[in-house]
N, C-alpha and C positions, 0 to 999 in steps of 0.2 A: 448619656445613654451609650451603651455598647451592645453590639450584636456579635454573637460568636457561633462558631460551628465546632462541635466536639464529635470526633469519630472514634469509636472503640473497635478494636480488632481490625485495624487497617490492612494488615497482611493476610487476613482470613485464615489465621492459624487454627488448627484443630486441637486446641488445648483441652485436656481432660478436666472436667469440673467434678465428676463423681465416678464411682465404679459400681456397677450393678452385678450382683452374683446370682446364680441360680439357687434353688432351694437347698442344694447339698453343699454349696460353697466350693464347687469344683471348677465351674467355668465362670469367667468374668468378662464383662464388657464395659468399656469406658463410655461415658456420656459426654459428648463435646459441649463446649460453651456456646455463647451466643454468636450468631453470624455478624456481619458488619452492621453496626448500629450507629447511624448518624443522629445527632440531636442538635437542634438550632435553638438558641435562646437569646433573650434580651436582658441586659443587666443595667440597672440604674443606680447611680450614687448620688446622694444628696449631701 
């Protein structure tokens, strides 16, 4: 059995996941990705 901790976005970077436009496609706004996301798990090998 193994226990692990996986952390995504450790540096809390504001990476752009998508771009949103207004109805005329004149102004744009970036949509940031996930904030810090820790996950804990248990892995078993047989």
